[in-house]
DRENTORKE-845307 format. One record per residue (C-alpha): x, y, z; residue in three letters. Coordinates in steps of 0.05 Angstrom, whole numbers, padded with zeros to 5 digits, always signed. Layout:
<atoms>
XYZALA ...
</atoms>
This chain:
<atoms>
+00556+00624+00745MET +00506+00653+00695ARG +00433+00645+00713THR +00392+00605+00662MET +00332+00643+00637THR +00265+00615+00614THR +00283+00630+00543ALA +00344+00585+00546THR +00301+00527+00569LEU +00252+00531+00511VAL +00268+00483+00455ARG +00268+00516+00386PRO +00212+00497+00339ARG +00228+00476+00269ILE +00191+00500+00208GLY +00126+00471+00181ALA +00135+00405+00144PHE +00210+00404+00159THR +00202+00343+00204ALA +00157+00308+00153GLU +00206+00319+00095SER +00264+00295+00139THR +00228+00231+00157PHE +00204+00219+00086ILE +00277+00223+00063THR +00299+00178+00121ARG +00246+00125+00105SER +00261+00128+00030PHE +00336+00119+00041LEU +00323+00060+00088HIS +00279+00026+00036SER +00331+00036-00018ILE +00383+00003+00026ARG +00336-00055+00039ASP +00349-00082-00031VAL +00317-00150-00019GLU +00250-00122+00003SER +00250-00072-00055ALA +00265-00126-00106LEU +00213-00175-00078MET +00159-00122-00080SER +00169-00119-00156VAL +00196-00187-00175VAL +00143-00229-00139LEU +00082-00195-00173PRO +00118-00198-00241VAL +00132-00273-00230MET +00058-00284-00212LEU +00036-00246-00274MET +00082-00288-00319LEU +00059-00352-00283LEU -00015-00338-00294PHE -00006-00310-00364THR +00041-00362-00394TRP +00024-00425-00354ILE -00049-00419-00333PHE -00072-00367-00383GLY -00087-00413-00442ASN -00126-00460-00398ALA -00168-00403-00369ILE -00175-00363-00434ASP -00153-00399-00498PRO -00162-00335-00538SER -00098-00308-00507GLY -00131-00247-00475GLY -00123-00269-00403TYR -00065-00220-00393VAL -00114-00163-00402ASP -00159-00192-00348TYR -00105-00208-00297VAL -00062-00145-00298VAL -00108-00102-00253PRO -00106-00155-00199GLY -00030-00161-00205ILE -00024-00085-00196ILE -00060-00090-00129LEU -00017-00150-00110LEU +00044-00107-00124CYS +00017-00051-00080ALA +00004-00100-00024GLY +00073-00132-00026PHE +00106-00063-00028GLY +00064-00035+00029ALA +00075-00095+00074SER +00146-00074+00087SER +00118-00011+00120THR +00092-00053+00178ALA +00161-00081+00191MET +00195-00013+00186TYR +00146+00019+00235VAL +00150-00040+00283ALA +00226-00035+00281ARG +00224+00039+00299ASP +00176+00025+00356MET +00219-00031+00386THR +00290-00005+00377THR +00283+00056+00421GLY +00293+00107+00367ILE +00224+00137+00380ILE +00249+00157+00450ASP +00304+00197+00417ARG +00255+00231+00371PHE +00213+00251+00432ARG +00270+00297+00455THR +00268+00335+00390MET +00222+00395+00375PRO +00180+00360+00323LEU +00110+00333+00313ARG +00105+00263+00342ALA +00068+00233+00282GLY +00119+00258+00232ALA +00156+00192+00234VAL +00092+00155+00212LEU +00080+00206+00157THR +00151+00193+00132GLY +00139+00118+00129HIS +00073+00125+00093VAL +00094+00176+00041VAL +00159+00140+00025ALA +00120+00075+00017SER +00070+00107-00030VAL +00126+00135-00074LEU +00161+00067-00074ARG +00098+00030-00093ASN +00080+00078-00149LEU +00148+00065-00180PHE +00140-00010-00171ALA +00070-00006-00203THR +00100+00029-00263GLY +00151-00027-00271VAL +00096-00080-00267VAL +00054-00043-00319ILE +00115-00037-00365ALA +00128-00112-00360VAL +00054-00126-00373ALA +00057-00085-00437LEU +00117-00127-00459LEU +00080-00192-00449VAL +00018-00170-00487GLY -00024-00125-00442PHE -00064-00080-00489ARG -00106-00029-00451PRO -00158+00012-00489THR -00159+00070-00439ALA -00159+00143-00460THR -00110+00191-00427PRO -00165+00214-00379LEU -00181+00142-00361GLU -00107+00129-00348TRP -00105+00188-00301VAL -00167+00162-00264ALA -00138+00092-00259ALA -00071+00117-00233ILE -00108+00161-00183GLY -00148+00102-00157LEU -00085+00059-00153ILE -00050+00115-00114ALA -00110+00121-00067LEU -00110+00046-00055TYR -00034+00046-00042ILE -00044+00102+00009LEU -00101+00064+00043ALA -00065-00002+00049ILE +00000+00032+00070THR -00036+00067+00127TYR -00065-00001+00147LEU +00003-00033+00147PHE +00032+00025+00187ALA -00022+00015+00240ALA -00008-00060+00241ILE +00066-00043+00252GLY +00046+00000+00312LEU +00003-00055+00341ALA +00054-00111+00332ALA +00105-00128+00385SER +00161-00141+00335SER +00177-00134+00261PRO +00167-00209+00252GLU +00097-00208+00282SER +00080-00147+00240ALA +00097-00186+00178SER +00053-00244+00200ALA -00007-00200+00218TYR -00005-00166+00150GLY -00011-00233+00113PHE -00088-00229+00115ILE -00087-00164+00075LEU -00040-00195+00024LEU -00086-00255+00016PHE -00149-00216+00000LEU -00135-00205-00075PRO -00133-00281-00084TYR -00206-00284-00059LEU -00231-00231-00107SER -00242-00223-00181SER -00167-00213-00192ALA -00155-00279-00227PHE -00223-00308-00246VAL -00294-00279-00249PRO -00329-00285-00182VAL -00388-00322-00214GLU -00342-00381-00229THR -00327-00392-00155LEU -00367-00436-00108PRO -00430-00402-00082ASP -00405-00388-00012TRP -00338-00361-00037LEU -00371-00323-00094SER -00412-00282-00045TRP -00351-00264-00004PHE -00309-00247-00066ALA -00364-00202-00094GLU -00373-00162-00030HIS -00303-00157-00003GLN -00265-00090-00012PRO -00214-00111-00064ILE -00264-00133-00118THR -00295-00065-00133PRO -00226-00033-00135ILE -00202-00085-00186ILE -00266-00079-00227GLU -00260-00004-00229THR -00187-00007-00253ILE -00206-00061-00303ARG -00263-00018-00329SER -00220+00044-00336LEU -00163+00007-00372LEU -00202-00044-00412MET -00271-00014-00422GLY -00309-00068-00384THR -00376-00049-00350PRO -00365-00010-00286MET -00433-00003-00254GLY -00428+00024-00183ASP -00359-00007-00171ALA -00323+00061-00172ALA -00365+00088-00115TRP -00351+00026-00074TRP -00277+00028-00092ALA -00267+00100-00069VAL -00311+00089-00008GLY -00272+00029+00015TRP -00206+00065+00006CYS -00229+00126+00045LEU -00256+00081+00100LEU -00189+00044+00105PHE -00152+00110+00110ILE -00199+00138+00164ALA -00197+00075+00206VAL -00122+00066+00199ALA -00108+00140+00214ALA -00150+00140+00278VAL -00124+00072+00301TRP -00052+00090+00284GLY -00055+00157+00320ALA -00083+00124+00382TRP -00030+00069+00381LEU +00026+00119+00370PHE +00004+00164+00428ARG -00003+00103+00472ARG +00064+00072+00454LYS +00106+00134+00445ALA +00079+00171+00505GLY +00064+00235+00466ARG +00000+00275+00465ARG 
</atoms>
């Protein structure tokens, strides 16, 4: 019988980013097959936009310009609904045993999370484009220059990345896909307590303070300023700062949870 050498026991290493690209493709294909979640991430924000524009819009703004006010908030709602599925996908991977199979392969342990996050960002950018297209059809008339459009899309992409990382970490912390969905509800509820649908000064005093200082409001106000030319003030700095803070916290928390649950260092 031939003696096994040390070389035969060493697992081959795959090329840089090969694992990441593989898991991005895997996550993207899974999301395409999950037709119901993909449709709801687009249909629900569009329905809310039509609801607020056609039913509540005239009562809130009789001039007919409410659609210009509400679209930035609807864009963030769309991002939240789309990113929430990431928590369920990650929780499913962590509870079905497939991570144990990945551990036997010569790849970076966190590549599976990278795949979920990048695929979700691409999905959400597409869904955001659909929402903006529908908004234009129902009367949304932005005044942004091409440079302002680029800045707005950049901020939207940064927010999508931030909230997707948060949902991925929630999926790691949850014990099941169902509980991951329930835990993420708080993040989905935040835009309703911001300046997304009405100015914060019209809210009760106690709620107005919270709405003004919570993370979603400066992000919405920055997008609104870039697209519609409203005053921005220091909202952009707060918007970028909150997004970067979300990414940093979620990345550290998610890495710790993944090492703890997957048993990889």
